[in-house]
N, C-alpha and C positions, 0 to 999 in steps of 0.2 A: 626668457629665454624669445628672441628674435623667429619668425618663422622665416623657412626659405622660400623669397620673392619671387621664387622662378615662375613666370607666368603669372602671377599677380600683380593688381592695378594701382594707380599713383593718385592720389587723390591732391590737388595743388588748390591751396588757399592763398590770394592775394591780399593783405590790407595794404590796399592800391595805393587811397590820400597821402597815407603815412610813407610808402614809400618815395612816390613823389617828391611831397614835400622835403624829404632829405637830401634828393640829389638838387631840389630848387635852392635849399639852403645851403649844400654843395658848392652852388655856384654864385650866390648873389648875399651870401655870410646867414652866420648865426641868427633864428628870429624873421628871418624877411618872410616866411611862409605866416605869420601871425599877425602882418600885418591886413586889413582887410581890404587895401587899394592893391593887392596883390594877388592875395587867397582866393578872392569872391568874382574872378573874370576869368575868361576862359585861360585855360594854361596851355604852355607851351612843350609840346608831348618832348619829355627827358628820358623816362624808362624805357627799355629795351626789351619789351614784349617778347620778341620774338627770343633771344638770347634767353630769355626766363624759362618758355616754355621748353625751350630744346635743349635745356638742362635735365627740367620734371622727365620727358622723354625718354631722357637716356639711362631711367630706372625703371621704366616699362612701359604700358600702354597708357595713358590719360583716361580716366575713368571720368575725375570729377575737375575742373577748371571752374573754379568759383572767385570772383571778386569783388569786393566791397569796398562802398565811396561814397560818396557826394558826388554823380557823376552829372552833374548839370554842367561843370566848368571844366568836361575832359572831352569835350567833343572831339578835339583834334588827335583822338585818340584811336577814333571809330574803327578805320580802317584796320589796324593792327590789333583790334579786340575782335573783329568781324572774324578775319583770317583765322583767328586760332580758336574761335569756337566757345571765347572766355562766356561763362554767364556772371550778366551785371547785377550784384546788389545794392539797389537806391536806398543811403541813408541818409535821410536830410539832420542837420544838427539842430539838436531843440534851442538854440539860442547865437546871436552871432559869433560868440567866442568861444563855444564850448565842443567839445569832439563829439565826433558823430557817431560814437560805441562801435566801430568797427571792429573793435579788439575784442570784444563780448559776443559780440553776434556770428562773427569767425570761430570763436571756441566753441558756443553753440554745435554749431551748426557741424564742426569738423567731428563734434563728440558724437552728437546724433546718427553720423554717416558714418563713423566705427563701428556702433551697435547695430545698424541694418544693414553694411555689406560688408560681408567675411571677403569678398576678393579684394578688398584694399590692402596692399601689404607694405605702400610707403606712402605717409602724409608729408607735404613739403610743405611749409608755412614762409610765406614773404612777408617778414616783417622782423623789427627789431625788438620789439617792446617786453618789458617782462613781464606783461600782464598773459604772457602765453605760455609760462612756466607750468600752471597747473595744467594746462592740456597737454605738456610735455609728457608731466605725470601719467595723465590716462592713455596718454599712445603707447607709450611703454608697459604698461597696465595690462594692455590689449595685445601686448606682441608685437607690433609692428613698429616698421622702422621711422621713424621722425628728421629729416632735412628739413634746416633752416636757411633762411638767406636772408639779409641785411644790409645796409650801408655801413662802412667803418665807423662814423663818429656817432650813429642815432642805433647802435644794436647795444643792449644792455650785453654785459658778458656774462652775466648766468644763465640768462636767455640762451646764449650760445654755447655754454657749457651743457645746457639738461638737453640737447640735439644731442643724435649719435652722430650727428655729422652737419657741419655749418661752414657754409661759403657768402661773403663778401659779395656784392655786388662788386665791387670795382675790379675784382678778380676776376669777375667772370666775364666782365665787358672793355678787360684789358686797360681801364681807365684808373689811374689812381688819384687820390684827390693831393693837395699841396698839405703838406706836415701830415699824411697818414702815415700808419704801421709800414712796414718793410713788406713786399708780396709772400715772401715767407711766411710772417706773420699769420695771412688767412687761412690760410693750409694748416699752420701750429695752432691755430685757434678753435681748430673742427673738435669736435665733440667726442669725449672718450668711451662714450656709451656706458660711463654713469651718471647715476643721479648726484647731484653734490650735495 
């Protein structure tokens, strides 16, 4: 049973580099972000930070707003991140071609926060990895509402279905990628609240 969220707070967790990479690949082609000449240089801002913060605010006051990534290449997002009081967690990848481990750290932080803060009623995870499915089970077991956000091409459908509600980034900002599913499919893939 989900608690009544009236007057309860929102915890917002961003797998920021994952979202940015998905948007960059939608623009430059699949696999583009894996190219070191693209990945390891200052990144053009592609994420509409304000739109995602506004979405989170629609569910209640934001108590936790934490983004995970390798921030050394994302300085052009500085103003948007500062204006929205986002706590930045720096994760250096252990090698040139390896992941930064943001999904693991995000899951650990969110699980710890659920145990510590009873006022959190809604958890929003921005990221499309299937790695978040165990976190979905923990959030549901704690009686909290889970909202997922991800890009269409990079979102695992099982993760999307494991959320109480799922929003596609492209629908939130009013941009559809070429060859993507219809807008009605975005709302149609909204989670049922049932664990798969």
